[in-house]
N, C-alpha and C positions, 0 to 999 in steps of 0.2 A: 504493500500500500504506500502510495506517495501522499505527501501532505495535501496536494491539490485535489486528490480523489477521496479524501476523508469524508466521512458522513457525520454530520452534526445534528443533534436534536436539541431544539430550544424549547424550554418549558417555562412559561411565564404567563400570568393572567392579564398582563398589560399588552393589548394588541399593538401599540406603538413600539414597544420594546421588541416584540417578536418580529414585527415588520422591519425595523431598523437593522437588527442583527442578521435576519434572513437575507435581506437585500445585500448587505455588506459582504457576507461570506459567499453568497451565490455569485456575485461579481468576481470573486476570486476562485471560482471553479470548485467550490465545495458542494457536496450534496447536502441539502438542508430540508429538515422537516420541523414543524413547530406544533406545540400543544398548549392549550390554555388552562389545563387542569391535570390532576393526577390520573384520572380515569383515561383520558385520551392519550396521555403520555405513556401509560402502560401498554396500550394497544400499539402505538407507534414503536415503542421500544422493542416489543416482541417481533413486529413485522419488518421494521427498518434496520434493526441491529446496528445502532450507531457506534462510532468509534469514541465519541465524546458527547456528553450531555451538559448543556449549559442550563443550570437549574435554579429557579427562584425558590426561596424558602416558604414565603407566604402565599400558598396556593389555596383556592377556595374549598377544596375537598380533601386535602392531605397536607401533612407537614413535609416540607422539602427534605428535612433531615432523614425522616423515615423512608421517603422515596429513594433517596440516595443509597441508603443502606440496603434497601430491597433490590435495587438494580445491581449493586455490586455483589450481592450474595449469590447471584446466578450468572454472573459474567465478569469479564475483566475490563469492563467499560470504564473510561475515565469520566469523572464528574467534576465540573467546575461550578461552584456556587456563585450566583450573581444576584445580590440581594441588597435591600436598603438597611438591613440590620448591621450596625457597626460596633456593637458591644463586644468586648473581648471574649465574653463568655459564649456568644454566638459563634464567633470565629473559631474558638477552641472546639466547640461542639461540632462544627462543620467538619473539621479535620479528623476528630475522633470518630465521626460517623462514616469516614472513608473518603471525604472530598479530597481531590487532588489539588485544588486551588480555591481561593475565596476572594471575590471581587465585590466591592461595595458600590452602590449607586449613589450619585451619578458616576458614570464611567466613561472612559475614552475608548472609542472603537480601535484606535491604533494600539493601545495597551492590550485590549482584549485579543486582538489579532496576534500580538507577540506571545501572549501567554498560551493561546491555543496552539500556536506553532511549536512552542517549547514542549508542550505536553505530547504532541504527536511525534516530535523528534525523538523523545525518550522512548516512545513505543516502537519506532522503527529500529532504534538501537537495540532494544531488548530482544526483538525478533530476528536480529541478524545472526545467521548460523555461525559466524566466526567466533562468537562469544561462547567460550567453553564453560562447563560447570566448574564451580569452586567446591572442592572436596576437602573437608577437614576430618578430624578424628571421628566424629559422629554427626557431622553436619554436611548437607549437600545443598548448594544453591544452584539451581538449574535455569538459566535464562531462556532456554528453548521452550521448556514447559511452564516457565514462570512459577516454579514451585520451590519451596524451602522445606527440607525434611531434616528432623533431628531424631536420631535413633529410629529411622524409617517411619517416623510419625510426621505427617504433613502439618506445617504451621501456616495457617491461613492469613496472608497479608494482602493489603491493598496494593495496587500497582505502584503507588508512590513509596509505600513502606518497603516494598521489594527492592525498588531501585536504590533507596537509601542504604538498606542493609547490604545489597550487592556492592555498592561503591565502597563502603567501609571495609567489607570483607576482601575486596580486591587489593587493599593496602593494609594488611595486618600489621599492627604495632605502630602505625603512623598516626600521629595526633592531628586532628582537623579542627580548625576554628569553625564556628557556626556559619560565618559569612562564606567560608570556603565551601562548606557543604551545600549551602544555598546555591552558589554559583555552579557547582558541579552537578547537582541533581535537578534543581529547579531551572537553572540556566538564565535567571534574571533576578534582579533585586526585589526583595519584599520588605515592606516598611517595618513590620514587627518580626524581623528575621529570627531573633533569639527564641521567641515564644513558639514560632512555627516549627523550628528544629526540635525544641524540647518536647513538644506535643507528640511529634512523630516518633522520636526516640522512645518516649514513654510507652507509646502503643506497641512498638516492636518488642520492647522488654516484657510488657505484660503478656503478649501472646506467646513469647518464647517460654516464659515462666509457666504458663498454663499448659503448654505442650510437654514440658520436661522439668525436672527438678534442678537442672543444670544452672549454675550461676550465670549472671548476665554476660552475654558475649560483647556487648557494647559498654565500654567503661567510660566514666566521666573523669576527665583530667581537669581538676579544679582550677579555675581561672583561665582556662584555655579553650577546651571543647570536648571532643569525644575521640575514642579510638576503638578499633575492633581487636580483640585479643582472645585467641583460642589456640590450644596446642594441637599439633598433629596435622598440619596442612600437608596434602599430598599433591 
């Protein structure tokens, strides 16, 4: 899949927002579908199989957070929250529910385009055959299948969590500042970069802990950032 042939689903109850985004990306050769509520979004999601969903939180019949989680529970689709909610708690909830990005209204179409492109670029990189699995003592990170297994037990990660873990694991023992991780994985600057990184690291740790009793693979280096540390890389 090339970026220009990507399929986007826009879910927003504001017709002017749907029209603006749909027209902008259609002119750039994306395939676009739009929905005004959760019910129609579910139907389009099933039939259209989008690569990325641009999703509002305040829908008339469903909470966007729940819809995001629902979509990602049955696919590897990327979800970008586009909402008027600016509170830190809402931003954190968006990421913990699986969102790959979070943009607040009013927004710039130019910025939206850059962020969409960055997400789709990550997807192309993950699906490239040249990326081999990372194998450690009891951990396997497989870019081809987009799976993480510990002791043969699958750890369910969102696409962004997977990319973040894979990047850290590709450089075991190396300490990364939050700003460096943001540039490497997100590929653009984010206003509240420290909080964004911390939320995703916390989610990865939580899921790993649920899957195994092993201590955290991602260690905090106080005053600096994070590093991946595990014995037995093969």
